[in-house]
C-alpha positions as CSV (number, residue, x, y, z in Angstrom):
1,X,17.0,-1.8,-25.9
2,X,19.4,-0.7,-28.6
3,X,23.3,-1.1,-27.5
4,X,25.3,1.8,-26.8
5,X,27.4,2.9,-29.9
6,X,31.0,2.7,-29.1
7,X,33.6,5.4,-30.7
8,X,36.6,4.7,-31.7
9,X,39.8,7.0,-31.3
10,X,43.2,6.4,-32.6
11,X,45.4,7.6,-29.9
12,X,48.8,9.4,-31.0
13,X,51.6,7.6,-31.1
14,X,53.5,6.7,-28.0
15,X,56.7,9.6,-27.6
16,X,59.6,7.6,-25.1
17,X,62.3,9.2,-23.0
18,X,65.4,6.8,-22.6
19,X,67.6,8.3,-20.2
20,X,70.8,7.4,-20.9
21,X,70.8,6.6,-24.3
22,X,74.1,4.9,-23.7
23,X,74.3,3.0,-20.8
24,X,76.8,0.2,-19.5
25,X,76.3,-3.2,-20.3
26,X,73.8,-4.3,-17.3
27,X,73.4,-1.1,-15.8
28,X,69.7,0.5,-15.1
29,X,68.4,3.0,-17.3
30,X,65.0,4.7,-17.0
31,X,62.0,4.7,-19.4
32,X,59.4,7.3,-19.4
33,X,56.3,7.2,-22.2
34,X,54.2,9.8,-22.9
35,X,50.9,9.6,-25.2
36,X,47.6,11.7,-26.2
37,X,44.6,11.4,-27.6
38,X,43.7,13.8,-30.5
39,X,40.3,14.3,-29.0
40,X,41.7,15.1,-25.5
41,X,40.1,12.3,-24.0
42,X,41.6,11.7,-20.3
43,X,44.1,8.3,-20.2
44,X,45.0,8.1,-16.6
45,X,44.9,4.9,-15.5
46,X,46.3,3.6,-19.5
47,X,48.4,0.7,-18.8
48,X,51.6,0.5,-21.2
49,X,53.8,-2.8,-21.3
50,X,57.7,-2.2,-22.2
51,X,58.9,-5.1,-24.3
52,X,62.2,-6.7,-25.1
53,X,62.8,-7.7,-28.9
54,X,61.5,-10.9,-28.4
55,X,58.0,-9.6,-27.1
56,X,58.7,-10.3,-23.6
57,X,57.6,-8.3,-21.1
58,X,60.3,-6.7,-18.9
59,X,58.4,-3.6,-17.4
60,X,54.3,-2.2,-17.2
61,X,53.3,1.3,-16.1
62,X,50.5,3.5,-16.1
63,X,49.8,6.9,-17.5
64,X,49.5,9.3,-14.7
65,X,50.2,12.6,-15.0
66,X,49.2,15.3,-17.8
67,X,52.1,17.4,-18.8
68,X,50.2,20.4,-21.0
69,X,50.2,18.3,-23.8
70,X,50.2,14.1,-23.2
71,X,49.8,11.8,-20.1
72,X,53.5,10.5,-19.4
73,X,54.2,7.4,-17.0
74,X,56.7,7.5,-13.9
75,X,60.0,5.9,-15.0
76,X,59.9,2.2,-15.1
77,X,63.9,1.2,-14.2
78,X,65.1,-1.4,-16.6
79,X,68.5,-3.4,-16.6
80,X,70.3,-3.3,-19.9
81,X,71.6,-6.2,-21.5
82,X,74.8,-7.6,-21.0
83,X,75.5,-7.8,-24.7
84,X,77.3,-5.1,-26.1
85,X,75.4,-3.1,-29.0
86,X,72.7,-1.1,-29.9
87,X,68.8,-2.9,-28.5
88,X,65.7,-2.0,-29.8
89,X,62.7,-2.5,-27.8
90,X,59.0,-1.5,-27.6
91,X,56.3,0.3,-25.6
92,X,52.6,-1.1,-26.3
93,X,50.0,1.3,-25.2
94,X,47.0,-1.4,-24.6
95,X,43.8,-0.7,-26.0
96,X,41.4,0.0,-23.6
97,X,37.4,1.0,-24.1
98,X,35.9,3.6,-21.4
99,X,32.8,5.7,-21.0
100,X,31.7,4.4,-24.6
101,X,35.3,5.2,-26.1
102,X,37.7,2.4,-27.6
103,X,41.2,3.7,-27.9
104,X,43.2,1.3,-30.0
105,X,46.3,-0.4,-29.0
106,X,49.6,1.5,-30.4
107,X,53.0,1.0,-29.8
108,X,56.4,2.4,-30.7
109,X,59.7,1.6,-30.7
110,X,62.9,2.7,-29.1
111,X,66.5,2.0,-28.7
112,X,69.7,2.4,-26.7
113,X,73.2,1.3,-26.6
114,X,74.4,-0.7,-24.2
115,X,78.6,-0.2,-24.1
116,X,81.2,-2.2,-23.1
117,X,82.6,-0.9,-19.6
118,X,84.9,1.7,-19.7
119,X,88.3,1.6,-17.5
120,X,90.5,4.5,-16.2
121,X,93.9,3.5,-15.4
122,X,96.0,5.2,-13.0
123,X,99.7,5.5,-12.2
124,X,101.7,6.9,-9.0
125,X,104.8,6.0,-7.0
126,X,107.1,6.5,-9.5
127,X,110.5,7.3,-8.4
128,X,111.2,10.7,-9.1
129,X,114.8,9.7,-11.1
130,X,115.7,6.3,-11.9
131,X,119.3,5.6,-12.5
132,X,119.6,3.7,-16.5
133,X,119.1,0.2,-16.1
134,X,117.9,0.1,-12.6
135,X,114.8,-2.0,-11.6
136,X,112.0,0.1,-9.6
137,X,108.6,-0.5,-8.8
138,X,105.3,1.5,-9.0
139,X,101.7,1.3,-8.6
140,X,99.1,1.0,-11.2
141,X,95.2,1.4,-10.5
142,X,92.2,0.4,-12.5
143,X,89.1,1.5,-11.8
144,X,85.3,0.2,-13.8
145,X,82.6,2.7,-15.2
146,X,80.1,0.6,-13.0
147,X,82.5,-0.1,-10.1
148,X,82.9,-3.5,-11.1
149,X,85.2,-5.7,-9.3
150,X,88.6,-6.2,-10.9
151,X,90.6,-8.7,-9.0
152,X,92.9,-10.5,-10.9
153,X,92.8,-8.1,-14.0
154,X,95.5,-8.3,-16.4
155,X,97.9,-5.4,-16.9
156,X,101.4,-4.8,-19.0
157,X,103.8,-2.4,-19.0
158,X,105.6,-1.3,-22.5
159,X,108.2,1.1,-23.0
160,X,109.0,3.8,-25.4
161,X,110.0,1.4,-28.0
162,X,106.8,-0.7,-27.4
163,X,108.4,-3.4,-25.8
164,X,106.7,-5.5,-22.7
165,X,108.6,-4.9,-20.2
166,X,106.5,-5.7,-17.1
167,X,102.9,-7.1,-16.3
168,X,101.0,-7.7,-13.1
169,X,97.6,-8.5,-12.1
170,X,95.2,-6.5,-9.7
171,X,94.6,-7.3,-6.6
172,X,91.9,-8.3,-4.5
173,X,91.7,-4.8,-1.9
174,X,90.8,-1.6,-3.4
175,X,93.0,1.6,-2.8
176,X,92.2,2.8,0.8
177,X,89.9,5.8,0.5
178,X,88.6,4.7,-3.0
179,X,85.1,2.7,-3.7
180,X,86.7,0.8,-6.5
181,X,89.9,1.6,-7.6
182,X,91.6,-2.2,-7.9
183,X,95.6,-1.7,-7.7
184,X,99.0,-3.9,-8.2
185,X,102.7,-2.8,-7.9
186,X,104.5,-4.0,-10.6
187,X,108.2,-3.8,-11.2
188,X,110.1,-2.7,-14.5
189,X,113.8,-2.1,-15.4
190,X,114.9,1.5,-16.7
191,X,116.2,1.6,-20.2
192,X,120.2,2.1,-20.2
193,X,119.9,5.3,-21.8
194,X,119.2,8.8,-20.1
195,X,116.2,11.4,-20.4
196,X,112.8,11.7,-20.3
197,X,111.0,8.4,-22.2
198,X,106.9,8.1,-22.2
199,X,106.1,4.2,-21.2
200,X,102.2,2.7,-21.3
201,X,100.2,0.4,-19.2
202,X,97.6,-1.4,-21.2
203,X,94.9,-3.8,-20.1
204,X,92.9,-5.9,-22.2
205,X,89.1,-5.9,-22.6
206,X,86.8,-9.1,-22.1
207,X,83.9,-10.2,-23.4
208,X,83.5,-13.2,-20.8
209,X,80.7,-12.3,-18.3
210,X,80.4,-8.1,-17.8
211,X,82.3,-7.2,-20.7
212,X,84.8,-4.2,-20.3
213,X,86.5,-2.0,-22.9
214,X,90.5,-2.3,-23.0
215,X,92.5,0.6,-21.5
216,X,95.4,2.4,-21.5
217,X,97.8,5.4,-19.9
218,X,100.9,7.1,-20.8
219,X,103.2,8.0,-18.3
220,X,106.6,9.6,-18.4
221,X,110.0,8.0,-16.6
222,X,113.3,9.9,-16.2
223,X,116.3,8.2,-16.9
224,X,119.6,9.3,-15.2
225,X,122.6,8.4,-15.5
226,X,124.5,6.7,-12.5
227,X,124.7,8.9,-9.7
228,X,129.0,10.2,-9.2
229,X,128.8,12.1,-5.9
230,X,126.8,12.4,-2.7
231,X,125.2,16.1,-2.5
232,X,124.7,16.3,1.7
233,X,122.3,19.2,2.5
234,X,121.5,20.3,6.4
235,X,118.2,22.5,6.8
236,X,118.2,24.9,9.9
237,X,115.9,27.5,11.0
238,X,117.6,30.4,10.4
239,X,116.6,32.3,13.6
240,X,116.4,29.8,15.9
241,X,119.4,27.5,14.6
242,X,117.7,24.5,15.1
243,X,117.8,22.0,12.4
244,X,114.2,21.4,10.3
245,X,113.1,17.8,10.1
246,X,110.8,17.0,7.0
247,X,111.9,19.5,4.7
248,X,112.2,18.7,1.3
249,X,114.9,18.7,-0.8
250,X,115.3,19.1,-4.3
251,X,118.3,19.4,-6.9
252,X,116.6,18.4,-10.1
253,X,115.8,15.6,-10.9
254,X,117.2,14.1,-7.7
255,X,114.9,14.7,-4.2
256,X,115.0,13.5,-0.3
257,X,113.9,14.6,2.6
258,X,115.8,15.6,6.0
259,X,115.7,13.7,9.1
260,X,115.4,14.1,12.8
261,X,118.9,16.3,12.4
262,X,117.9,18.0,9.4
263,X,120.2,16.3,7.3
264,X,120.0,15.0,3.8
265,X,122.0,13.0,1.6
266,X,121.4,13.2,-2.3
267,X,123.3,11.3,-4.9
268,X,123.7,13.4,-7.9
269,X,125.7,12.8,-11.6
270,X,128.2,15.1,-11.4
271,X,127.1,18.6,-13.0
272,X,125.6,22.2,-12.1
273,X,122.2,21.8,-10.0
274,X,119.7,24.5,-8.9
275,X,119.2,23.4,-4.8
276,X,115.3,24.0,-3.3
277,X,114.8,23.8,0.1
278,X,111.6,23.9,1.5
279,X,109.3,23.0,4.3
280,X,105.5,24.1,5.9
281,X,105.9,27.6,7.4
282,X,109.3,28.4,6.1
283,X,110.2,30.8,2.8
284,X,112.3,28.3,0.6
285,X,116.1,28.4,0.0
286,X,117.3,28.3,-3.6
287,X,121.1,28.3,-4.7
288,X,123.8,27.0,-7.4
289,X,125.9,24.3,-6.9
290,X,128.3,23.1,-8.8
291,X,129.0,19.3,-7.9
292,X,132.2,17.7,-9.1
293,X,133.2,15.7,-5.7
294,X,130.9,15.1,-2.9
295,X,129.5,18.2,-1.3
296,X,128.1,19.3,1.9
297,X,125.8,22.9,2.2
298,X,123.9,24.3,4.2
299,X,120.0,26.1,4.2
300,X,118.9,28.3,6.6
301,X,115.3,28.9,6.1
302,X,113.5,32.1,7.4
303,X,110.1,31.6,8.9
304,X,106.8,32.6,7.1
305,X,103.6,31.5,5.4
306,X,103.4,27.9,4.9
307,X,105.5,27.1,2.1
308,X,104.8,25.0,-1.5
309,X,107.2,22.8,-2.2
310,X,108.7,23.2,-5.6
311,X,108.5,19.9,-7.1
312,X,109.2,20.4,-10.6
């Protein structure tokens, strides 16, 4: 009895979709493979192997659904290498004989880029105004794009002239209410000259273990002359004539909040100031005061919609 002849079909080259094309080193990426036969053969069930540059199999899948043009695998989830750079893998559609038809093995190369983990830097808790030459504290937070633990990561503070004026390392805890914002409290000394200055926080990159990129952020500081006088502000409800606790007092750039007696004391340099006193459910009070000596002033606030505090 004569053996049945086997027809040989050349399959169309695989098409590979990689999502995302750029991925954090060590993070997951999804690979989907599409293939078709020029003779319209049903390729469902054929095996696809995903292989690394050295030929090792990383994942396997089967062609399952037909999308109108080709047969498609379900997404194979791979782990990107920790080595930063472009990586080329290969999708191999194995040879298979079915119903007297042999489909030859084909393969195609695809690539993606493994990136060093990016870092976002935040600065908060800065004083609204800092006296020239005074030491001050603030907080710096750093978050990895992949949510890595950053305990111990180093950071440095640089002033407007590029001099290193402070340093610190991230604590073991994350900032409350966040998932991966590691932070540190740092201390620095203000310049001796008053004015607006731009400083920077910088954190170096690291290639050991999980690679992390360097990062930086600029932030402003306002340096003022040493205070000459004290302004005492009394905030009262204009109708009820009762003190207002927690009202925001602004003598730009100086600010304070009133106490239980509706009083706030603000040390300022000599000069003319726009006084703004505001609080929830009150219309903001504004006036101009000249400070050539210690000053006491009264601000009577009118009830109204929830006020917006003026932080300018």
